[in-house]
Legacy VTK file of the C-alpha trace (Angstrom):
# vtk DataFile Version 3.0
C-alpha trace
ASCII
DATASET POLYDATA
POINTS 286 float
0.000 0.000 0.000
1.539 3.347 -0.995
1.523 6.301 1.397
-1.179 8.264 -0.461
-3.504 5.265 -0.430
-2.893 4.833 3.284
-3.595 8.528 3.903
-6.905 8.315 1.995
-7.987 5.259 3.992
-7.013 6.992 7.239
-9.008 10.058 6.184
-12.100 7.914 5.618
-11.761 6.486 9.124
-11.354 9.996 10.553
-14.517 11.162 8.775
-16.468 8.196 10.146
-15.169 8.836 13.649
-16.545 12.371 13.662
-19.745 11.555 11.787
-20.943 9.246 14.590
-24.676 8.611 14.047
-24.483 10.082 10.544
-21.794 7.559 9.532
-23.664 6.397 6.408
-23.631 9.947 5.011
-19.849 9.698 4.744
-20.265 7.247 1.861
-22.515 9.717 0.053
-20.077 12.558 0.728
-17.182 10.559 -0.716
-19.205 9.706 -3.826
-19.309 13.439 -4.527
-15.872 14.588 -3.393
-13.948 11.535 -4.629
-11.362 12.136 -1.904
-11.506 11.793 1.863
-8.562 14.118 2.402
-10.257 16.870 0.388
-13.432 16.330 2.394
-11.518 16.649 5.680
-10.103 19.930 4.453
-13.590 21.285 3.788
-14.044 20.681 0.052
-17.716 19.658 0.181
-18.892 21.136 -3.111
-22.322 19.728 -3.920
-22.932 18.153 -0.489
-24.726 20.128 2.206
-26.132 18.048 5.146
-25.484 20.465 8.011
-25.531 17.769 10.727
-22.585 16.007 9.110
-20.687 19.220 8.314
-21.041 20.422 11.915
-19.661 17.192 13.358
-16.694 17.078 10.979
-15.801 20.727 11.516
-15.567 20.308 15.297
-12.481 18.099 15.065
-9.459 19.603 16.794
-6.600 18.121 14.800
-6.865 16.589 11.346
-3.186 15.634 11.296
-3.413 13.831 14.646
-6.414 11.843 13.410
-4.615 10.810 10.231
-1.530 9.707 12.166
-3.671 7.653 14.528
-5.510 5.868 11.754
-2.458 5.303 9.583
-0.901 3.556 12.589
-4.072 1.485 12.996
-4.085 0.524 9.300
-0.453 -0.605 9.508
-1.211 -2.691 12.606
-4.207 -4.283 10.882
-2.096 -5.108 7.846
0.414 -6.908 10.074
-2.442 -9.098 11.339
-3.660 -9.910 7.839
-6.602 -7.506 7.865
-7.301 -5.199 4.906
-9.090 -1.849 5.068
-11.401 -1.362 2.078
-13.220 1.960 1.670
-15.916 3.159 -0.718
-13.147 4.930 -2.614
-11.440 1.630 -3.456
-12.069 -0.387 -6.613
-12.285 -3.618 -4.581
-15.206 -2.380 -2.454
-17.997 -4.950 -3.089
-19.949 -3.932 -6.190
-23.363 -4.995 -4.893
-22.844 -3.170 -1.609
-21.855 0.025 -3.413
-25.384 0.238 -4.884
-27.295 0.637 -1.600
-27.841 4.051 -0.019
-26.877 2.983 3.533
-23.580 1.290 2.694
-20.759 1.454 5.253
-17.902 3.841 4.370
-15.295 1.179 5.159
-14.925 -2.551 5.695
-12.262 -4.481 7.568
-11.594 -7.790 5.826
-9.711 -10.807 7.114
-9.188 -13.207 4.237
-10.088 -12.460 0.641
-13.041 -10.896 -1.141
-13.145 -11.803 -4.837
-14.995 -10.457 -7.879
-16.993 -13.704 -8.045
-18.527 -12.798 -4.684
-20.796 -10.457 -6.648
-22.687 -13.699 -7.357
-23.682 -14.358 -3.767
-26.728 -15.280 -1.715
-27.197 -14.612 1.997
-28.578 -17.592 3.936
-29.829 -16.418 7.328
-32.091 -17.352 10.200
-32.578 -17.726 13.904
-29.935 -18.651 16.447
-32.458 -21.019 18.080
-32.912 -23.217 15.037
-34.683 -26.559 14.839
-32.879 -29.638 13.592
-34.924 -29.412 10.408
-33.884 -25.783 9.949
-30.204 -26.580 10.461
-30.379 -29.442 7.956
-32.148 -27.222 5.424
-29.614 -24.381 5.809
-26.786 -26.872 5.342
-28.369 -28.401 2.242
-29.275 -25.101 0.601
-25.776 -23.746 1.196
-24.140 -26.876 -0.217
-26.267 -26.587 -3.351
-25.549 -22.878 -3.761
-21.805 -23.320 -3.248
-21.670 -26.266 -5.627
-23.308 -24.033 -8.247
-20.575 -21.435 -7.863
-22.548 -19.069 -5.646
-20.807 -17.496 -2.652
-22.773 -18.125 0.546
-23.023 -15.060 2.792
-24.051 -15.350 6.429
-23.429 -13.792 9.837
-21.347 -16.358 11.790
-24.037 -16.572 14.490
-25.165 -19.770 16.167
-27.961 -21.709 14.515
-28.820 -21.140 10.869
-25.788 -18.934 10.129
-23.324 -21.519 11.360
-25.044 -24.273 9.390
-24.925 -22.126 6.236
-21.190 -21.496 6.511
-20.496 -25.145 7.350
-22.550 -26.393 4.401
-20.686 -24.175 1.946
-17.319 -25.260 3.343
-18.283 -28.938 3.251
-19.025 -28.688 -0.469
-15.691 -27.010 -1.186
-17.373 -23.699 -2.045
-16.911 -20.095 -0.974
-18.466 -18.463 2.052
-18.138 -14.996 3.580
-19.099 -14.047 7.149
-20.368 -10.522 7.802
-20.020 -9.991 11.544
-21.544 -7.651 14.102
-18.339 -7.108 16.081
-14.846 -5.832 15.478
-12.614 -7.910 13.215
-10.403 -8.925 16.172
-13.334 -10.534 17.993
-15.245 -13.683 17.151
-18.817 -13.758 18.412
-19.935 -16.199 19.533
-16.629 -17.606 20.772
-17.857 -21.096 19.869
-17.364 -20.159 16.228
-13.691 -19.222 16.495
-12.760 -22.440 14.705
-15.403 -21.873 12.037
-14.076 -18.352 11.389
-10.575 -19.772 10.965
-11.897 -22.410 8.533
-13.624 -19.751 6.416
-10.412 -17.761 6.047
-8.263 -20.859 5.475
-10.615 -21.964 2.688
-10.126 -18.665 0.847
-13.236 -16.909 2.132
-13.429 -13.822 4.314
-14.596 -12.344 7.588
-16.007 -8.835 7.042
-16.674 -6.156 9.664
-17.828 -2.536 9.376
-16.866 -1.731 12.965
-13.715 -0.640 14.794
-11.287 -3.567 15.228
-12.010 -4.347 18.890
-15.699 -3.388 18.947
-17.736 -5.662 21.244
-21.125 -7.141 20.332
-23.922 -4.625 20.959
-27.653 -4.681 20.278
-27.360 -1.881 17.699
-24.456 -3.430 15.786
-26.249 -6.532 14.535
-29.039 -4.663 12.713
-26.314 -2.659 10.922
-24.600 -5.949 10.078
-27.843 -7.215 8.517
-28.016 -4.140 6.282
-24.489 -4.804 5.029
-25.121 -8.521 4.562
-28.167 -7.746 2.432
-26.171 -5.213 0.442
-23.280 -7.554 -0.360
-25.558 -10.315 -1.653
-27.821 -10.301 -4.703
-30.532 -11.944 -2.620
-31.406 -13.322 0.800
-32.845 -16.700 1.803
-34.531 -16.768 5.212
-34.714 -20.321 6.561
-36.183 -19.918 10.062
-36.890 -16.639 11.855
-39.251 -15.449 14.558
-41.012 -12.105 14.641
-38.108 -10.570 16.599
-35.271 -12.209 14.681
-32.588 -10.152 12.948
-33.234 -12.308 9.884
-36.705 -10.775 9.637
-35.072 -7.345 9.543
-32.721 -8.534 6.837
-35.710 -9.689 4.794
-37.104 -6.155 4.987
-33.741 -4.644 4.050
-33.421 -6.970 1.057
-36.679 -5.665 -0.364
-35.709 -2.049 0.400
-32.444 -2.627 -1.452
-34.221 -4.058 -4.482
-32.746 -7.514 -3.879
-34.415 -10.888 -4.289
-35.937 -12.342 -1.133
-36.672 -16.048 -0.725
-38.688 -17.359 2.224
-38.679 -21.127 2.647
-42.103 -22.716 2.481
-42.095 -23.989 6.067
-41.292 -20.480 7.363
-44.223 -18.990 5.485
-46.521 -21.656 6.897
-45.394 -21.063 10.490
-44.714 -17.312 10.886
-47.297 -14.552 10.474
-44.684 -11.965 9.461
-43.538 -14.227 6.631
-47.099 -14.715 5.423
-47.474 -10.938 5.140
-44.349 -10.479 3.003
-44.967 -9.895 -0.746
-44.961 -13.231 -2.581
-44.929 -11.868 -6.132
-41.443 -12.434 -7.644
-41.880 -9.143 -9.474
-41.798 -7.447 -6.086
-38.496 -9.108 -5.272
-39.871 -11.791 -2.929
-40.857 -15.392 -3.506
-41.603 -18.514 -1.506
-39.005 -21.253 -1.797
-40.185 -24.851 -1.874
-37.748 -27.201 -0.158
-39.213 -30.482 -1.329
LINES 1 287
286 0 1 2 3 4 5 6 7 8 9 10 11 12 13 14 15 16 17 18 19 20 21 22 23 24 25 26 27 28 29 30 31 32 33 34 35 36 37 38 39 40 41 42 43 44 45 46 47 48 49 50 51 52 53 54 55 56 57 58 59 60 61 62 63 64 65 66 67 68 69 70 71 72 73 74 75 76 77 78 79 80 81 82 83 84 85 86 87 88 89 90 91 92 93 94 95 96 97 98 99 100 101 102 103 104 105 106 107 108 109 110 111 112 113 114 115 116 117 118 119 120 121 122 123 124 125 126 127 128 129 130 131 132 133 134 135 136 137 138 139 140 141 142 143 144 145 146 147 148 149 150 151 152 153 154 155 156 157 158 159 160 161 162 163 164 165 166 167 168 169 170 171 172 173 174 175 176 177 178 179 180 181 182 183 184 185 186 187 188 189 190 191 192 193 194 195 196 197 198 199 200 201 202 203 204 205 206 207 208 209 210 211 212 213 214 215 216 217 218 219 220 221 222 223 224 225 226 227 228 229 230 231 232 233 234 235 236 237 238 239 240 241 242 243 244 245 246 247 248 249 250 251 252 253 254 255 256 257 258 259 260 261 262 263 264 265 266 267 268 269 270 271 272 273 274 275 276 277 278 279 280 281 282 283 284 285
């Protein structure tokens, strides 16, 4: 990584730090400015959200921020973690198309162009045996067909999805709700290592040591929907994060597939649009 590239990445991180709750606006700002360093210096031509401008302009020392984040980027690189920002050509193409995309990703392992052909397989942590078997089978079939399986590394359906893809020799990517240096749950530390060793990736949009929080996982679901071309929900209750991801998939204009047994059992699934023209369809598993 050359020094200018490192400075631009550090500038993106500095912008996100000061944006706080308006973090997603940083991606929109960078689409217009084309440079994080120019944005830090006040070149916001064509972009006027006052709440973001006010938060960025309160920073006390741009140079100190850049030094801090360049040091962090170098430390991440030593641990095999890449920083990919919306300014980079290797930022996931599907994710770039959604309005609430994260300004940066931390990636352990490898994202590849073929990951543009990916499906998220998600569901509840408290899965039934039938649900686990179905997630495993669907993921094996997707991976065997050359589709990258995206999931969230959680217990239950997510774990079965990753394991099924790995068992078939295919690709899988985990989008996590913690910092890249943490594995949550800890029971999936081995699974995370397997994903990376097999050529896949662990992806986080949070600071490296960020702990699991109740607000982080909904953001993770947004990103997981954005990376994939569609989402399959296997099992999910009314309060499951997978239900939220189903909603995000439709908002993002992605395909949504609800397995037949889910539609039969859950009222929220019955109320989802079932017309494929609306982006959603019911998936028979027979």
